[in-house]
N, C-alpha and C positions, 0 to 999 in steps of 0.2 A: 841145441839139437844138433847132432853130428850127421855125417854122411850116411852112416849105417842106419840111423833112425829114419832118415828120409827114404832110403831104400826099403826099409821095413814098411813104412807107410804106403809106399808105392805098391808093394807086393800085397798088402792088406786090401788095398783099394781095388787091385785087379781081381783078388779072389780071397776073401776073408775066411773061406772054408778050407783052405789049404793048411796042412799041419805045419807045426813050428819046425819040424825037421825038413820039410820041403822048402820052407822059406829060408831056413839056415843054409841050405845047400846053395840057394841062389845068391845070397848075400854074404856067404862065407863066415857064418857064425854058428855055434852050436845051439841046439834046441833049448838048453837052459838059459843061455844068453837071451835068445829071442823071447822066451816067456817073461824074463826079467824086464826087458825093454818094453814089451807090450804092457806089463803091469804099471811100469813107470809112466808111460804115455797116457794110460787111463788115469792114474793118480793126478797127473799134471793137467788133466782135461784137454789133452791134445786129441785123444780119442774119446769122443762123447758117448758112443754107442755104436750099435751094429744094426743093420736093417736088412730086410729081404728085398730082392730085386725079383719081380715076377715077370715072366714072359707071357704077357697077355694073349699073344697069338695062340699059345698052347691051350688057352681057356676059351678060344673061339672069338676073341675080340680084335678088332682093328684099331689102330690109334691114329688120330688126326691131330696135328698140331696147327693152332691158329694164333695169329698175332693180332692185337687190337690196338688201335689208336683212336682216342676220343677227340672229336672236333665239335666245337661249339656246343658242348653239353654242360648242363649245370652239374654242380657237385651232387645234388639230390638224384638226378638221373643216372650218374655214374655209379652211385652207391646202390641204387635200385638194380642196376644191370649186374653189378658185382655180386650183390646178394643173391640174385636169381642164379648166377653161375655157381656160387659157392653151395647152393642148395639142390643143384641138378646132379643126379647120381652118375650121369654120363661123363661129368668133368672130373677127371682124376688129378689134374694138376692145374693150379691157377697161381700165377706169380707176377707181381709187379716187377717190371724191368725198366732200366734207365738207358733206353736206346732211342731210336726213332719211333718205337712203339711204347705203349703204356703197360701192356700185359701180354703174357704168353699163356696159352691154355692147351691142355692136352685132353682130347675127348676119346673115350673108349666106347665103341659101338660094335654091334654084331655084323653090320654090313653098311655099304655106302647109302642105302635107303634110310637107315636109321640116322646116319650123320645129316642127310638132306633134311630129314625131319627136325633134328635138333637145330640146324642152321636157320631153317624157316621160322621156328619158335624164337630163336634168338633175335632175328631181324625184326620180329614184331615188337621187341622191347624198344 
């Protein structure tokens, strides 16, 4: 992968909806070359797919990020908590991380009161 491929990936990461002509102007390649490079990156599984990023605030939701660290809990209890989080529709993201914390989660709610209710239910676990 050369420098132009990296610049192309950067531009796609910033805004995958921009046209090949727009990308080409930014990285100084014509749109046909951009199209060819994108197809090659897809064939070589460098680009695995495309996804939509939604601005939840436009839908009336607030997001809260929380970090979890388990202390003195059994594996069974951890699994119970994780399964509860996976099944709660307010949890949009749940990811295991390898830092001082064990998990990060993103909670989407309509207001702070709904978050407070979620947190109260979570602490009961």
